[in-house]
C-alpha atoms as a printed R data frame, in Angstrom:
    type eleno elety resid chain resno      x       y       z
1   ATOM     1    CA   MET     A     1 77.909 -67.756 -44.106
2   ATOM     2    CA   PRO     A     2 76.518 -70.910 -42.489
3   ATOM     3    CA   ASN     A     3 75.269 -73.694 -44.743
4   ATOM     4    CA   ILE     A     4 71.470 -73.936 -44.497
5   ATOM     5    CA   ALA     A     5 71.286 -77.418 -46.041
6   ATOM     6    CA   ILE     A     6 73.777 -78.823 -43.516
7   ATOM     7    CA   MET     A     7 71.868 -77.112 -40.689
8   ATOM     8    CA   LYS     A     8 68.590 -78.732 -41.819
9   ATOM     9    CA   ILE     A     9 70.273 -82.133 -42.159
10  ATOM    10    CA   SER     A    10 71.661 -81.756 -38.630
11  ATOM    11    CA   THR     A    11 68.233 -80.833 -37.228
12  ATOM    12    CA   TYR     A    12 66.740 -83.893 -38.950
13  ATOM    13    CA   HIS     A    13 69.323 -86.322 -37.573
14  ATOM    14    CA   LYS     A    14 69.316 -84.858 -34.058
15  ATOM    15    CA   ALA     A    15 65.513 -85.261 -33.974
16  ATOM    16    CA   GLN     A    16 66.130 -88.975 -34.615
17  ATOM    17    CA   GLY     A    17 68.546 -89.163 -31.683
18  ATOM    18    CA   HIS     A    18 71.750 -89.174 -33.730
19  ATOM    19    CA   ASP     A    19 74.930 -87.356 -32.741
20  ATOM    20    CA   VAL     A    20 75.906 -84.688 -35.256
21  ATOM    21    CA   ASP     A    21 79.198 -82.843 -35.463
22  ATOM    22    CA   TRP     A    22 81.691 -81.484 -37.954
23  ATOM    23    CA   TYR     A    23 83.889 -84.117 -39.549
24  ATOM    24    CA   ASN     A    24 87.510 -84.217 -38.413
25  ATOM    25    CA   PRO     A    25 89.602 -86.729 -40.415
26  ATOM    26    CA   VAL     A    26 92.173 -87.126 -37.636
27  ATOM    27    CA   ILE     A    27 89.732 -87.865 -34.824
28  ATOM    28    CA   ASP     A    28 86.693 -89.306 -36.593
29  ATOM    29    CA   ILE     A    29 88.342 -91.714 -39.007
30  ATOM    30    CA   MET     A    30 86.496 -94.742 -37.586
31  ATOM    31    CA   ASP     A    31 83.518 -93.194 -35.777
32  ATOM    32    CA   THR     A    32 81.673 -91.607 -38.684
33  ATOM    33    CA   ASP     A    33 78.628 -93.466 -40.012
34  ATOM    34    CA   ILE     A    34 77.312 -90.927 -42.514
35  ATOM    35    CA   LEU     A    35 79.237 -88.020 -43.953
36  ATOM    36    CA   TYR     A    36 77.465 -85.223 -45.817
37  ATOM    37    CA   GLU     A    37 79.441 -83.136 -48.266
38  ATOM    38    CA   CYS     A    38 78.023 -79.957 -49.736
39  ATOM    39    CA   GLN     A    39 79.627 -78.552 -52.848
40  ATOM    40    CA   LEU     A    40 78.346 -75.121 -53.866
41  ATOM    41    CA   PHE     A    41 80.333 -74.666 -57.066
42  ATOM    42    CA   ASN     A    42 81.189 -77.098 -59.856
43  ATOM    43    CA   PHE     A    43 84.762 -75.791 -60.079
44  ATOM    44    CA   THR     A    44 85.770 -76.869 -56.561
45  ATOM    45    CA   ALA     A    45 87.243 -80.327 -56.161
46  ATOM    46    CA   PRO     A    46 85.437 -82.796 -53.899
47  ATOM    47    CA   TYR     A    47 87.031 -83.623 -50.575
48  ATOM    48    CA   GLN     A    48 89.072 -86.849 -50.798
49  ATOM    49    CA   TYR     A    49 89.868 -88.013 -47.261
50  ATOM    50    CA   TYR     A    50 86.974 -90.046 -45.920
51  ATOM    51    CA   PRO     A    51 86.727 -92.889 -43.448
52  ATOM    52    CA   VAL     A    52 86.412 -96.176 -45.266
53  ATOM    53    CA   ARG     A    53 83.184 -97.343 -43.643
54  ATOM    54    CA   ALA     A    54 81.190 -94.098 -43.735
55  ATOM    55    CA   LYS     A    55 78.280 -93.671 -46.109
56  ATOM    56    CA   ILE     A    56 79.096 -90.518 -48.097
57  ATOM    57    CA   ILE     A    57 76.282 -88.321 -49.378
58  ATOM    58    CA   ARG     A    58 77.348 -85.550 -51.737
59  ATOM    59    CA   GLY     A    59 74.991 -82.771 -52.653
60  ATOM    60    CA   GLY     A    60 74.689 -79.159 -53.607
61  ATOM    61    CA   THR     A    61 74.555 -77.154 -56.786
62  ATOM    62    CA   GLY     A    62 78.217 -77.928 -57.530
63  ATOM    63    CA   VAL     A    63 77.481 -81.665 -57.624
64  ATOM    64    CA   ASP     A    64 74.142 -81.627 -59.443
65  ATOM    65    CA   ILE     A    65 72.139 -78.513 -60.213
66  ATOM    66    CA   LYS     A    66 68.910 -80.524 -59.986
67  ATOM    67    CA   SER     A    67 69.753 -82.114 -56.623
68  ATOM    68    CA   HIS     A    68 67.495 -81.280 -53.699
69  ATOM    69    CA   LEU     A    69 67.262 -82.356 -50.100
70  ATOM    70    CA   PRO     A    70 64.694 -85.067 -49.377
71  ATOM    71    CA   LYS     A    71 61.276 -83.482 -48.800
72  ATOM    72    CA   GLU     A    72 61.212 -84.351 -45.091
73  ATOM    73    CA   ILE     A    73 64.488 -82.451 -44.626
74  ATOM    74    CA   GLU     A    74 63.794 -79.556 -47.013
75  ATOM    75    CA   GLN     A    75 60.566 -78.734 -45.145
76  ATOM    76    CA   ILE     A    76 62.368 -78.331 -41.799
77  ATOM    77    CA   LEU     A    77 62.005 -74.755 -40.562
78  ATOM    78    CA   GLU     A    78 64.365 -74.985 -37.573
79  ATOM    79    CA   LEU     A    79 68.020 -74.614 -38.484
80  ATOM    80    CA   ASP     A    80 70.678 -76.093 -36.195
81  ATOM    81    CA   TYR     A    81 72.562 -72.920 -35.323
82  ATOM    82    CA   SER     A    82 74.557 -74.861 -32.701
83  ATOM    83    CA   LEU     A    83 76.833 -75.955 -35.567
84  ATOM    84    CA   TYR     A    84 77.897 -72.320 -35.823
85  ATOM    85    CA   PRO     A    85 78.246 -71.096 -32.214
86  ATOM    86    CA   ASP     A    86 79.604 -67.704 -33.306
87  ATOM    87    CA   CYS     A    87 76.693 -67.000 -35.640
88  ATOM    88    CA   ASP     A    88 74.842 -64.046 -34.100
89  ATOM    89    CA   TYR     A    89 72.258 -63.542 -36.844
90  ATOM    90    CA   SER     A    90 69.349 -65.382 -38.431
91  ATOM    91    CA   MET     A    91 69.157 -66.456 -42.056
92  ATOM    92    CA   GLN     A    92 65.794 -66.167 -43.725
93  ATOM    93    CA   PHE     A    93 64.049 -66.794 -47.014
94  ATOM    94    CA   PHE     A    94 60.605 -65.472 -47.886
95  ATOM    95    CA   SER     A    95 60.814 -66.647 -51.486
96  ATOM    96    CA   ARG     A    96 62.886 -68.972 -53.630
97  ATOM    97    CA   GLY     A    97 63.494 -68.846 -57.348
98  ATOM    98    CA   CYS     A    98 63.667 -65.818 -59.575
99  ATOM    99    CA   ILE     A    99 61.614 -63.913 -62.140
100 ATOM   100    CA   ARG     A   100 64.666 -63.564 -64.368
101 ATOM   101    CA   ASN     A   101 66.419 -66.267 -66.360
102 ATOM   102    CA   CYS     A   102 69.919 -64.829 -66.741
103 ATOM   103    CA   HIS     A   103 72.340 -66.902 -68.832
104 ATOM   104    CA   PHE     A   104 75.067 -66.659 -66.151
105 ATOM   105    CA   CYS     A   105 72.907 -67.689 -63.185
106 ATOM   106    CA   VAL     A   106 71.706 -71.113 -62.006
107 ATOM   107    CA   VAL     A   107 68.930 -69.919 -59.671
108 ATOM   108    CA   ARG     A   108 66.062 -70.328 -62.148
109 ATOM   109    CA   ASP     A   109 67.253 -73.815 -63.161
110 ATOM   110    CA   LYS     A   110 67.757 -74.827 -59.525
111 ATOM   111    CA   GLU     A   111 64.764 -73.214 -57.788
112 ATOM   112    CA   GLY     A   112 62.308 -72.388 -60.571
113 ATOM   113    CA   TYR     A   113 60.189 -69.288 -60.985
114 ATOM   114    CA   ILE     A   114 59.864 -67.131 -57.874
115 ATOM   115    CA   HIS     A   115 57.521 -68.564 -55.248
116 ATOM   116    CA   GLU     A   116 56.771 -67.770 -51.634
117 ATOM   117    CA   VAL     A   117 58.122 -70.069 -48.901
118 ATOM   118    CA   GLU     A   118 57.329 -70.312 -45.221
119 ATOM   119    CA   PRO     A   119 59.853 -68.420 -43.076
120 ATOM   120    CA   MET     A   120 62.289 -70.470 -41.012
121 ATOM   121    CA   LEU     A   121 62.566 -70.115 -37.255
122 ATOM   122    CA   LEU     A   122 64.955 -67.415 -36.128
123 ATOM   123    CA   ASN     A   123 68.291 -68.020 -34.437
124 ATOM   124    CA   PRO     A   124 67.670 -67.727 -30.674
125 ATOM   125    CA   LYS     A   125 70.978 -65.820 -30.422
126 ATOM   126    CA   GLY     A   126 70.292 -63.736 -33.523
127 ATOM   127    CA   LYS     A   127 70.713 -59.985 -33.327
128 ATOM   128    CA   HIS     A   128 69.707 -59.262 -36.918
129 ATOM   129    CA   ILE     A   129 68.281 -61.046 -39.961
130 ATOM   130    CA   GLU     A   130 70.045 -61.774 -43.241
131 ATOM   131    CA   VAL     A   131 67.291 -62.105 -45.865
132 ATOM   132    CA   LEU     A   132 68.679 -64.320 -48.623
133 ATOM   133    CA   ASP     A   133 65.905 -64.043 -51.217
134 ATOM   134    CA   ASN     A   134 67.289 -63.757 -54.734
135 ATOM   135    CA   ASN     A   135 64.902 -60.925 -55.594
136 ATOM   136    CA   PHE     A   136 63.001 -59.798 -52.479
137 ATOM   137    CA   PHE     A   137 60.597 -57.337 -54.112
138 ATOM   138    CA   ALA     A   138 59.709 -59.708 -56.964
139 ATOM   139    CA   ASN     A   139 57.920 -61.891 -54.395
140 ATOM   140    CA   PRO     A   140 54.212 -61.087 -54.880
141 ATOM   141    CA   ASN     A   141 53.842 -61.154 -51.080
142 ATOM   142    CA   TRP     A   142 56.870 -59.016 -50.222
143 ATOM   143    CA   ASN     A   143 54.654 -56.770 -48.085
144 ATOM   144    CA   LYS     A   144 53.789 -59.757 -45.872
145 ATOM   145    CA   ALA     A   145 57.517 -60.439 -45.499
146 ATOM   146    CA   VAL     A   146 58.111 -56.806 -44.511
147 ATOM   147    CA   ASP     A   147 55.413 -57.109 -41.818
148 ATOM   148    CA   TYR     A   148 57.126 -60.258 -40.519
149 ATOM   149    CA   ILE     A   149 60.480 -58.455 -40.361
150 ATOM   150    CA   ILE     A   150 58.985 -55.423 -38.597
151 ATOM   151    CA   ASN     A   151 57.330 -57.691 -36.016
152 ATOM   152    CA   THR     A   152 60.693 -59.248 -35.114
153 ATOM   153    CA   GLY     A   153 62.048 -55.857 -34.085
154 ATOM   154    CA   GLN     A   154 65.437 -56.813 -35.550
155 ATOM   155    CA   LYS     A   155 67.577 -55.049 -38.113
156 ATOM   156    CA   VAL     A   156 67.665 -56.642 -41.534
157 ATOM   157    CA   SER     A   157 70.012 -56.962 -44.478
158 ATOM   158    CA   LEU     A   158 68.444 -57.730 -47.866
159 ATOM   159    CA   HIS     A   159 70.835 -59.717 -50.057
160 ATOM   160    CA   GLY     A   160 68.784 -59.763 -53.241
161 ATOM   161    CA   VAL     A   161 67.213 -56.535 -54.427
162 ATOM   162    CA   ASP     A   162 66.772 -55.977 -58.146
163 ATOM   163    CA   TYR     A   163 66.641 -52.195 -58.262
164 ATOM   164    CA   GLY     A   164 65.445 -52.310 -61.852
165 ATOM   165    CA   TYR     A   165 62.341 -54.073 -60.574
166 ATOM   166    CA   LEU     A   166 61.509 -51.262 -58.135
């Protein structure tokens, strides 16, 4: 699944006129100014082979559960799907956070109690929508999200449905 944070970072930098591409240690050893590394899990080792002069920014839940993108990047609603040319679907959130506080899960610590968020723009090449909410029907405005989905005319896959909540 494409990395939403990296896609927002790319959109931000491209809007400032910067070139953005995937890092290749063989080709880009001297041409990289800033390198972003996203680590989802704390049990994966960080990447070690960086160009000497690049500024390295590490983020993600695996680095620091309390880390967040800068506000001006987090608020971006247009994801750079060009980073993933084979991606033929849209990723969408209608809420972040969770009503639960399970001992094995980091969502509540990372995102807080469930709250509605503004939907992101859809992938222009998207054929369906992957809704990534942690608990879709716990969102007090889930019916508004359903209306949004219906109006797109696209098929949808809900990733987070707590059937005990229904």
